[in-house]
Wavefront OBJ file of the C-alpha trace (Angstrom):
o trace
v 52.574 1.311 5.316
v 51.446 -0.538 2.170
v 49.908 -3.282 4.316
v 47.831 -0.730 6.255
v 46.552 0.921 3.052
v 45.730 -2.460 1.504
v 43.898 -3.527 4.668
v 41.864 -0.289 4.683
v 40.939 -0.675 1.017
v 39.904 -4.302 1.513
v 37.944 -3.340 4.633
v 36.009 -0.657 2.732
v 35.267 -3.025 -0.170
v 34.170 -5.812 2.164
v 31.965 -3.391 4.121
v 30.374 -2.158 0.897
v 29.540 -5.718 -0.132
v 27.772 -6.329 3.158
v 25.978 -3.004 3.525
v 24.883 -2.290 -0.061
v 21.843 -4.415 -1.000
v 22.158 -6.400 -4.185
v 19.463 -6.338 -6.860
v 17.301 -9.388 -6.600
v 14.846 -10.536 -9.167
v 11.331 -10.296 -7.773
v 9.826 -12.799 -10.188
v 6.056 -12.293 -10.290
v 5.937 -10.335 -7.018
v 4.462 -6.872 -7.145
v 6.886 -3.970 -7.186
v 6.932 -1.938 -3.998
v 6.956 1.807 -4.460
v 6.689 4.882 -2.295
v 3.535 6.929 -2.488
v 3.206 10.635 -1.818
v 3.100 10.039 1.938
v 6.264 7.887 1.748
v 4.490 4.703 2.780
v 5.579 1.563 0.994
v 2.780 0.414 -1.247
v 1.901 -2.157 -3.862
v 0.093 -1.856 -7.148
v -3.078 -3.932 -7.527
v -5.222 -4.743 -10.540
v -9.008 -4.398 -10.388
v -9.259 -8.181 -10.508
v -7.078 -8.475 -7.385
v -9.201 -5.938 -5.505
v -12.497 -7.503 -6.593
v -11.936 -10.692 -4.558
v -11.943 -8.628 -1.328
v -15.711 -8.150 -1.403
v -16.962 -9.504 1.921
v -17.647 -8.152 5.384
v -14.632 -10.105 6.676
v -12.374 -9.032 3.790
v -13.355 -5.633 2.430
v -11.205 -3.530 0.112
v -12.382 -0.450 -1.745
v -10.968 1.826 -4.434
v -11.080 5.605 -4.024
v -9.526 7.787 -6.709
v -7.326 4.927 -7.985
v -5.992 4.113 -4.512
v -6.742 0.833 -2.735
v -7.855 0.669 0.888
v -8.394 -2.335 3.168
v -11.335 -1.206 5.314
v -12.134 -4.626 6.795
v -11.444 -3.468 10.338
v -13.778 -0.488 9.854
v -16.811 -2.292 8.399
v -18.435 -2.937 11.776
v -17.785 0.645 12.944
v -19.081 2.315 9.778
v -21.823 4.763 10.816
v -23.681 4.050 7.582
v -23.990 0.369 8.445
v -23.651 -1.996 5.522
v -23.534 0.831 2.977
v -19.770 0.416 2.886
v -20.298 -3.117 1.548
v -22.272 -1.893 -1.480
v -19.002 -1.326 -3.338
v -16.758 -3.820 -1.528
v -14.052 -4.961 -3.930
v -14.937 -2.149 -6.317
v -14.715 1.609 -6.848
v -16.260 3.598 -3.981
v -15.105 7.056 -5.053
v -18.585 8.452 -5.683
v -20.022 7.208 -2.389
v -16.959 8.266 -0.420
v -17.255 11.861 -1.610
v -21.014 11.963 -0.998
v -22.634 14.557 1.259
v -23.088 12.053 4.103
v -19.404 12.073 5.023
v -17.933 14.598 7.436
v -14.530 16.040 6.595
v -12.788 13.833 9.184
v -13.355 10.812 6.935
v -10.883 12.305 4.462
v -8.151 12.191 7.110
v -9.132 8.726 8.390
v -8.928 6.949 5.039
v -5.128 7.191 4.873
v -4.892 4.736 7.779
v -6.407 2.019 5.565
v -4.258 2.608 2.462
v -2.639 -0.540 1.020
v -1.640 0.461 -2.503
v -2.452 1.991 -5.842
v -4.727 0.727 -8.572
v -2.968 -0.428 -11.730
v -4.385 1.625 -14.568
l 1 2 3 4 5 6 7 8 9 10 11 12 13 14 15 16 17 18 19 20 21 22 23 24 25 26 27 28 29 30 31 32 33 34 35 36 37 38 39 40 41 42 43 44 45 46 47 48 49 50 51 52 53 54 55 56 57 58 59 60 61 62 63 64 65 66 67 68 69 70 71 72 73 74 75 76 77 78 79 80 81 82 83 84 85 86 87 88 89 90 91 92 93 94 95 96 97 98 99 100 101 102 103 104 105 106 107 108 109 110 111 112 113 114 115 116 117
């Protein structure tokens, strides 16, 4: 009977060691967090966003959230207007009168992280 109990206890401890993730130091890697929509996200500084300022690599900031809109640049109904604030804050332009309400639902598809304040 003692052997069975000991085997069960060891089995549970061994299983816990395998199944429970251990803390690992991330070094200089960005911390991953969950946003309000439960998507994993990163935190970016303005300097990190600013290098994504081209037609082929276009990130924008809207209300302190970072979006990679590269795949949308060519489809943007306003043409190159989206590039005017590539790598920078586009909040004012995004909420301008030219945008239909559907754009507010679409933007979540391009979300990549939050802006470090």
